[in-house]
N, C-alpha and C positions, 0 to 999 in steps of 0.2 A: 426612171427614175421609182427606187425605193417605196413603198407607199407608207409610209412615213405618220401619217394621219389616219389612215385604215388602222393601222398596230397600235397605234392610242387610245383607238376606238374600244380594240378589243380589248386591252387590256385594261383598259378602264370600266368597259362593261362587266368584263369579269372579276371586275378590281375586290369584289364585297364578295362574290360567291362561296361554296362550301369549298373547303379545301378538299382537294381530291387524297386516297388514297392510293399503294401502288396499282398500276391492273384497271382502273376507273379510268371511263372512257370521259376527256372533253368534247362536247359538243360544240360548235358553232355552228352560225350559217354565214353567208356569203356570198353577192353575184357577181356574174362575169361584165366587169364594167368594157364598156367598147375602147380601152387603151389594153386594155389584159387579151387582146386579141390578134390573132400574127395572120398571115399574107391571106390564111386561106379562111378567115371569119368562125375562127377557133379559138380556145382558149389557149394560149402560147403556151411552149412544153418549158420555157426560162419559165414567165410569170408562176404555171402551176409551181413551181417550187418555192417561190418567194408567198404566195398567196398559202401553203402547209407551212410559214414560218409566221402568221396569224391565225393556224392554230394551236402549233408546237408554244410556243414561248408562253401564252398565257397558260397551257394546260402544264406548263413547267413549272411557271409561277405556281399555280394552285398545288403544286405538288409538294412545295415547301422551297425548291430547288435558287430562287433565286434569291431568299434571305440569307438560305447556305454558304452561297455563293460571293452574294455583297461580304458578309461576315468576312470570308476568307480570300477573298482580293482574287475570283481564279473566274473563270471564264468559260462559256458552254460554246461548242464549234461543231457541226456537223463533220464527219471525219469520212461520210459517205452516206451515199442512195442509191438503193434501186426503185424505177417506179415501172409501174406495169398500167399504159394505157386499155382503155375498153370503150371509151364512147365518147362520144365529143360535146365540148360541153362551149353552147352557143353565146351571141351576145343578150344580158340582160336574164341566163335562165339563175337560177336561186341552187346554189352548193351549199348542202350538209355537211359539213368535214367533223368527222369523228379520230380522235389522236388518245392515241395508248401506253403510257411507256409499261413494256412491258418481261424489262429485267437486264440484263445487265453479263459479263464476262468479267475480267481481271483490269478491261483496258476500256469500256462504250459501255453506256447505255442504248437499248435497243429503243425503240421509237414507229413504232405502225398508225398510219395514219390512212384516211380515205374519204373521196369525195364523192357525194351521192347526188342522181336528181332525180328528185324522185326517190321512188322503190329502187333505178339503178344504179351500181357500184359502176362511178366512169372510172376512176381508177385509184390506184391504192400504192402507198409508197413503203419502204423501207427503209429508216434513219439509224445511224449510228452515230450517236452525240458522244464526245468527248471533254470533257473536265481538265482546263487545262489553269496553272499554274506557276509561279516564280518557277517551281521545283519540276515542271514538268505539268505530262499526265499524273490527274490523280485516280488515285482507286475509285474506282466506282463505285467499292461497299464499305468505302471510307463515308462516302456521300452520305447511302443508303441505309447506313447504320445509324449515322448522327439524327437522318427524315426518322426515325424508329421501324425501318424494316426490315434489321436485322443486316446482315454482312451478307448471307447465302441469295444467291438471285433466286426467282423460280424456275422454272427448264424451260430453255426458250425451246422453240418448237426447231424442230428437225430442220428444216426447210430454211430457220435463220441462221443455225448453225452452221449448217452447208454451204449458205452464202458467202459466211463471214470465215471459214476457211481459206473461201475461194478468196476470197480480198486479201487474205494474209501471206498466198503466194504470188498474188500480180506484185512484178516486178519495180522499186522503186528507187532509185528516179524510173523513169520511165525511155523502154528502148528508142520507142519511136517521139 
């Protein structure tokens, strides 16, 4: 089941937090509970994606996107992601999460997130996020401009651009 209460707790905790600006990092702390585990007694890879929601959604809200989207009846959706796992997270481990919106292209916003156990990065995720409304995908530059960031994105790192280019070559609908 989706952790609605955990998300509500995170949203409430950061409700009065200072507004973030583009490129600033949202920090949050989480615990790996027994119901987050897989058969190998470590944080389930699917649950990792869900826990990243608990950092990403409050970050987007602190950036002002929640208000802009609500005013325009737009929604935000994950349009793709890539995760790299490096250290196991076990039951009751405390996870420090970092979430940062790093820029956009003509269709998507790009968010970097990482989970840290102590001083060690356990995993990192790259997400591309689409804003969508009745007219389809909303150009990120339009949202960025309305948030006062300007319409030109900071330069995305080469590896992010390469990942996005590879995703754009991927056939859809899938062949398998």
